[in-house]
C-alpha positions in Angstrom: 100.3 -17.7 -118.4 100.6 -15.2 -121.4 97.9 -15.6 -124.0 97.6 -14.7 -127.6 94.6 -14.5 -129.9 93.2 -18.0 -131.1 92.0 -18.9 -134.5 88.7 -17.2 -134.0 87.4 -14.1 -132.2 87.0 -14.5 -128.5 89.5 -17.3 -128.3 92.9 -17.6 -126.6 95.9 -19.8 -126.9 99.0 -19.9 -124.8 101.7 -17.6 -126.1 104.7 -19.4 -127.3 107.2 -16.8 -128.4 108.5 -13.3 -127.8 107.0 -12.4 -131.2 103.5 -13.6 -130.5 100.7 -11.0 -130.2 100.3 -11.2 -126.4 97.0 -9.7 -125.2 96.8 -10.7 -121.6 97.5 -13.2 -118.8 95.3 -16.1 -117.6 95.7 -19.0 -115.2 98.0 -21.9 -115.9 95.3 -24.1 -117.3 94.7 -22.8 -120.9 94.5 -25.7 -123.4 94.5 -25.2 -127.2 92.4 -28.4 -127.5 89.9 -27.9 -124.6 88.0 -24.9 -125.8 87.1 -24.2 -122.3 86.3 -20.5 -121.4 89.0 -18.7 -119.5 89.3 -15.3 -117.9 91.9 -13.1 -119.4 93.4 -10.2 -117.5 94.0 -7.4 -120.0 95.0 -4.5 -117.5 95.9 -4.4 -113.8 97.8 -6.7 -111.6 98.1 -10.5 -112.3 100.2 -13.4 -111.1 102.5 -14.9 -113.7 104.7 -18.0 -113.5 108.3 -17.4 -114.6 110.2 -19.3 -117.1 113.6 -17.6 -116.2 115.2 -15.2 -113.9 113.7 -11.6 -113.9 114.5 -8.5 -112.0 111.8 -6.0 -110.8 111.1 -3.5 -113.5 111.8 -5.8 -116.3 109.6 -6.0 -119.3 108.3 -9.5 -119.7 107.4 -11.6 -122.8 106.5 -15.2 -123.3 108.7 -18.3 -123.5 107.7 -21.4 -125.4 105.3 -22.4 -122.5 103.5 -19.1 -122.0 105.7 -18.3 -118.9 107.3 -14.9 -118.2 110.8 -14.2 -119.3 112.7 -10.9 -119.8 112.0 -9.3 -123.2 115.1 -9.1 -125.2 114.8 -8.0 -128.8 117.5 -9.1 -131.1 118.9 -6.9 -134.1 116.1 -6.5 -136.6 113.6 -8.5 -134.6 111.0 -6.8 -132.2 110.0 -8.5 -128.9 106.5 -8.1 -127.7 105.9 -7.7 -124.0 102.9 -8.2 -121.9 103.9 -7.3 -118.4 106.3 -5.6 -116.1 107.8 -7.5 -113.2 106.8 -6.0 -109.8 109.3 -8.2 -107.9 112.4 -10.2 -108.8 112.1 -13.9 -109.2 113.6 -17.1 -110.9 112.3 -19.8 -113.0 109.2 -21.6 -111.5 108.3 -18.7 -109.2 104.8 -17.0 -109.4 105.1 -13.2 -109.0 102.9 -10.2 -109.3 103.1 -8.2 -112.5 101.6 -5.2 -114.0 99.8 -6.2 -117.3 101.2 -3.7 -119.9 101.1 -4.5 -123.7 103.7 -3.2 -126.1 106.7 -4.0 -128.1 110.5 -3.3 -128.0 112.3 -2.7 -131.2 115.4 -4.7 -131.8 
């Protein structure tokens, strides 16, 4: 699951949009209400659950559930990305990705 900064330092929330400030990937159990500590992968290879069809090499961003979808900026709107797909997959698949943070200008 893609995560973004929480309301305080050293806190993470599930990312919920392609415009969120994605800063890493964690397991599928992040809860905004729990406050439990989680490990966040900021660099390297991680597993990510997909929310749509992706092709190896695609830049990935977050859907509304923190799952990976292809980053697709629209005119005048940048899309942030948090990973590159290492293999192709469809919604519901868990695939290996290279954690890579950046943005694509629309």
